[in-house]
C-alpha positions in Angstrom: 0.0 0.0 0.0 1.4 3.4 -1.0 0.7 7.0 -0.2 -1.5 8.9 -2.6 -3.0 12.4 -3.0 -6.6 13.1 -2.5 -9.1 15.9 -3.3 -10.1 16.0 0.4 -7.5 18.4 1.8 -9.5 20.0 4.6 -8.0 19.4 8.0 -10.6 21.2 10.1 -12.9 19.1 12.2 -16.5 19.3 11.1 -19.6 17.2 11.3 -19.7 15.0 8.2 -22.6 12.7 9.0 -25.5 13.5 11.3 -28.3 10.9 11.7 -31.1 12.1 13.9 -33.9 9.9 15.2 -33.5 7.3 12.4 -36.3 4.7 12.6 -37.0 2.0 10.1 -40.1 -0.2 10.3 -41.1 -3.1 8.1 -44.8 -3.7 8.7 -45.1 -4.4 12.4 -41.3 -4.9 12.9 -39.2 -2.1 14.0 -35.6 -2.9 12.8 -34.1 0.5 13.8 -35.6 2.7 16.5 -34.7 6.4 17.1 -30.9 6.0 16.4 -28.8 9.2 16.6 -25.2 9.1 15.4 -22.6 11.7 14.4 -19.4 11.2 12.5 -16.8 14.0 12.2 -14.1 14.5 9.6 -11.0 12.5 10.1 -12.7 10.2 12.5 -13.2 6.4 12.6 -16.4 5.4 14.3 -17.4 1.7 14.9 -20.9 0.3 14.9 -21.2 -3.0 16.8 -24.0 -5.3 18.0 -25.2 -8.9 17.9 -26.7 -10.4 14.8 -30.0 -8.9 14.0 -29.3 -5.7 15.9 -30.1 -3.5 12.8 -26.6 -2.4 11.9 -26.9 -3.1 8.1 -30.4 -1.7 8.1 -29.1 1.5 9.6 -26.4 1.6 6.9 -29.1 1.2 4.2 -31.0 4.1 5.7 -27.8 6.3 5.6 -27.1 5.5 1.9 -30.5 5.8 0.5 -31.3 2.1 -0.1 -34.0 2.4 2.5 -36.2 5.5 3.1 -36.3 5.9 6.9 -39.8 5.7 8.4 -38.8 8.5 10.7 -35.8 10.7 11.2 -33.3 12.5 8.9 -29.8 11.9 7.6 -27.6 14.9 6.8 -24.2 15.1 5.1 -22.2 18.2 6.0 -25.4 20.0 7.0 -27.5 19.0 4.0 -30.3 16.5 4.3 -29.7 13.6 1.9 -32.2 12.6 -0.7 -33.3 8.9 -0.4 -31.6 7.8 -3.7 -28.3 5.9 -3.6 -26.7 7.6 -6.6 -27.5 11.0 -5.2 -26.1 10.0 -1.8 -22.9 8.8 -3.5 -22.7 12.0 -5.5 -23.1 14.1 -2.3 -20.0 12.4 -0.8 -20.9 9.1 0.9 -19.6 5.8 -0.4 -20.0 2.3 1.0 -19.0 -1.3 0.7 -21.3 -4.3 1.4 -21.2 -7.2 3.8 -21.4 -9.6 0.8 -18.9 -8.6 -1.9 -20.6 -7.0 -4.9 -17.9 -6.7 -7.5 -18.5 -7.1 -11.3 -17.0 -10.5 -11.5 -16.5 -10.6 -15.3 -15.0 -7.1 -15.4 -11.3 -6.4 -14.9 -9.9 -4.9 -11.7 -9.4 -1.6 -13.4 -12.9 -1.5 -14.9 -14.4 -2.2 -11.5 -12.7 0.9 -10.1 -13.7 3.0 -13.1 -17.3 2.1 -12.4 -16.9 4.0 -9.1 -16.1 7.2 -11.1 -19.5 7.5 -12.6 -20.7 10.2 -10.2 -17.6 12.3 -10.9 -17.7 12.1 -14.7 -19.5 15.0 -16.4 -19.6 13.6 -19.9 -23.0 12.5 -21.1 -24.3 10.0 -23.7 -23.6 12.1 -26.8 -20.1 12.8 -25.7 -19.5 9.1 -25.2 -20.9 8.3 -28.6 -19.0 10.9 -30.5 -15.8 10.5 -28.4 -14.7 14.1 -28.8 -11.8 15.8 -27.1 -13.7 16.4 -23.9 -14.6 12.8 -23.5 -11.1 11.6 -24.2 -9.7 14.0 -21.6 -12.3 12.8 -19.0 -11.5 9.2 -19.8 -7.8 9.7 -19.3 -8.3 11.5 -16.0 -10.6 8.6 -14.8 -8.1 6.0 -15.9 -5.2 7.9 -14.0 -7.3 8.2 -10.9 -8.3 4.5 -11.0 -4.7 3.4 -11.4 -3.7 5.7 -8.5 -6.2 3.9 -6.3 -5.1 0.5 -7.4 -1.5 1.5 -6.5 -2.8 2.7 -3.1 -4.3 -0.7 -2.3 -1.4 -2.6 -3.9 -3.3 -4.1 -6.9 -1.9 -2.0 -9.7 -0.1 -5.1 -11.1 -3.4 -6.9 -11.4 -5.3 -4.1 -13.2 -6.1 -6.4 -16.2 -7.1 -9.4 -14.2 -10.8 -10.4 -13.9 -12.2 -9.5 -10.5 -13.5 -13.1 -9.9 -9.9 -14.4 -10.1 -8.7 -12.4 -7.2 -8.2 -13.9 -3.7 -10.9 -13.1 -1.2 -8.8 -10.5 0.7 -7.9 -8.7 -2.5 -11.6 -8.6 -3.6 -12.3 -6.8 -0.3 -9.6 -4.3 -1.1 -10.9 -3.8 -4.6 -14.4 -3.0 -3.3 -12.9 -0.4 -1.1 -10.9 1.1 -4.0 -14.1 1.3 -6.1 -15.8 3.1 -3.2 -12.9 5.6 -3.0 -13.1 6.2 -6.7 -16.1 8.5 -6.1 -13.9 10.8 -3.9 -16.1 10.5 -0.8 -15.9 12.5 2.4 -17.3 9.6 4.3 -16.7 5.9 3.7 -19.1 3.3 5.1 -17.6 -0.2 5.5 -19.9 -3.2 6.3 -17.8 -5.9 7.9 -14.7 -5.3 5.9 -12.7 -8.1 7.5 -15.4 -10.9 7.4 -13.8 -14.1 6.4 -10.2 -12.8 6.5 -7.3 -14.4 8.2 -5.2 -12.5 10.8 -2.7 -11.2 8.3 -5.4 -9.9 6.0 -7.2 -8.3 8.9 -4.1 -6.5 9.9 -3.6 -5.3 6.3 -7.2 -4.0 6.3 -6.6 -2.1 9.5 -3.6 -0.4 8.1 -5.6 0.5 4.9 -8.4 2.0 6.9 -5.9 4.1 8.9 -4.4 5.3 5.7 -7.8 6.3 4.4 -8.5 8.2 7.6 -5.1 10.0 7.1 -6.4 11.2 3.7 -9.0 13.1 5.6 -11.9 10.7 4.9 -14.2 9.9 7.8 -15.0 6.2 8.2 -18.0 4.4 9.7 -17.4 0.7 10.1 -19.6 -2.3 11.1 -17.6 -5.2 12.4 -18.0 -8.3 14.6 -14.3 -8.7 15.3 -14.1 -6.9 18.7 -10.3 -6.8 18.8 -10.2 -5.2 15.4 -12.9 -2.6 16.1 -11.5 -1.5 19.5 -8.0 -1.1 18.1 -9.3 0.8 15.1 -12.0 3.3 16.2 -12.0 6.6 18.0 -15.6 6.0 19.1 -17.9 3.0 19.1 -21.7 2.8 19.2 -23.5 -0.4 20.1 -26.9 -1.3 18.7 -29.1 -3.9 20.4 -32.5 -4.8 19.0 -32.5 -1.7 16.8 -31.7 0.8 19.6 -28.4 2.5 20.5 -27.4 1.0 23.8 -24.2 3.0 24.4 -21.8 5.2 22.6 -18.3 6.2 23.7 -14.6 5.5 23.5 -13.5 1.8 22.9 -12.5 1.5 26.6 -15.9 2.7 27.9 -17.9 0.5 25.5 -15.7 -2.5 26.1 -16.1 -2.3 29.8 -19.9 -1.8 29.8 -21.7 -4.8 31.3 -24.7 -4.3 29.1 -22.6 -4.7 26.0 -21.1 -7.9 27.4 -24.6 -9.2 28.3 -25.9 -8.3 24.8 -23.2 -10.4 23.1 -22.9 -13.3 25.6 -26.5 -13.4 26.8 -25.4 -13.5 30.5 -27.2 -11.4 33.1 -25.5 -8.6 35.0 -26.1 -6.9 38.2 -29.1 -4.6 38.3 -30.5 -6.0 35.0 -34.4 -6.1 35.1 -35.5 -9.7 35.4 -32.7 -10.8 37.7 -35.0 -11.1 40.7 -37.6 -13.1 38.7 -34.9 -15.4 37.5 -33.7 -16.0 41.2 -37.3 -16.8 42.2 -37.7 -19.4 39.4 -34.4 -21.1 40.4 -35.6 -21.3 44.0 -38.9 -22.7 43.0 -37.3 -25.3 40.8 -35.0 -26.3 43.7 -38.0 -26.9 46.0 -40.0 -28.7 43.3 -37.3 -31.3 42.5 -37.5 -33.3 45.8 -41.2 -33.2 45.9 -41.4 -34.3 42.3 -39.2 -37.3 43.0 -41.3 -38.4 45.9 -44.5 -38.0 43.9 -43.0 -40.1 41.2 -42.2 -42.8 43.7 -45.7 -42.7 45.2 -47.3 -42.8 41.7 -45.2 -45.7 40.5 -47.4 -48.6 42.0 -50.7 -46.9 41.2 -52.4 -48.8 38.3 -55.6 -50.7 37.4 -56.5 -53.1 40.3 -57.3 -56.0 38.0 -54.0 -55.8 36.1 -52.1 -55.5 39.4 -53.8 -58.5 40.9 -53.3 -60.6 37.8 -49.7 -59.7 37.6 -49.1 -60.4 41.2 -50.9 -63.8 41.1 -49.7 -65.1 37.7 -46.1 -63.8 37.6 -44.7 -62.5 40.9 -42.1 -59.8 40.4 -43.3 -58.8 36.9 -43.7 -55.0 37.0 -43.5 -53.9 33.4 -44.4 -54.9 29.9 -41.0 -56.6 29.4 -41.8 -58.9 32.4 -45.3 -59.6 31.1 -43.9 -60.7 27.8 -41.4 -63.1 29.5 -42.8 -66.7 29.7 -43.2 -68.1 33.2 -42.7 -71.7 32.2 -40.1 -73.4 30.1 -42.0 -73.3 26.8 -40.5 -70.1 25.5 -41.4 -70.5 21.8 -45.2 -70.5 22.4 -45.1 -67.7 24.9 -42.8 -65.5 22.8 -45.3 -65.6 19.9 -48.3 -64.7 22.0 -50.0 -61.4 21.0 -50.2 -58.6 23.6 -53.8 -58.0 22.7 -54.7 -61.6 23.3 -53.1 -61.6 26.7 -54.9 -58.4 27.6 -58.2 -59.8 26.5 -57.5 -62.9 28.6 -56.8 -60.8 31.7 -60.0 -58.8 31.2 -61.9 -62.1 31.0 -60.4 -63.4 34.2 -61.2 -60.1 35.9 -64.8 -60.4 34.8 
């Protein structure tokens, strides 16, 4: 990975993203509920939470894939329109949890696709291929190659994207997002499926992106990765923001531990009820055992008497099926229903 120049030269701290009261409902299900989040320039913010917490849904609300049921999303003070290409044009780019490259296009062509919001040439210019189009095409090609050099894939520019190793496909997707010259980059589980070496390389790449002046908002399940990487971390649980703060504060919060591990913590509502249930179960077990012993001999009087008189010591079906005399072949072939009928006749 090599240093590169960027169009984002501002070093002043400003609010890049402001999500206020974002709520997303699907019918009767509330996937995201009143989530507030702010990301400032040059900052790396992490978004964590157990599976189903609403993290990707929240990302989709930020990038225009979903229209929030309630709340607003602003980029540098301007409310974003709920259309993905306009959100990208405004300055927000993203990657996806599942890699979405154009598999049959080359590495270079995939990055060039990311330039579409920064290219001014239209249809007629592309058809006529005039001087303006050729100039824009050359500039896009140069920018794409610069990004490939930045992520270390310039030597594979002509390779098909599908032939890249998994870790390099992740890098290529980031390069394509950077091709739109964003001020904010959203990464959805960028290290999913990576080995430790690839994860370390991804961490260094994100730090380099931050150093370019691009703010980063990242979803990740690797807690060691996220706490080493981020300036601030927010935790979502069941669609709501549970806590937001520095990695040390979030990592030490008992509610976060409970949300991931499913273990109770002191003061959690429901702890007293759980203790009462445990105590009740402890009292019930001895009583249940005694009741089971008392209930064991209870059965139909006629069957008990017959069993006691005909075959002493036989207390179950297996004993009933065992012949009392030495003629085992005839007794073994006897039908249960016939024996039951015989017993009922004797009772009568």
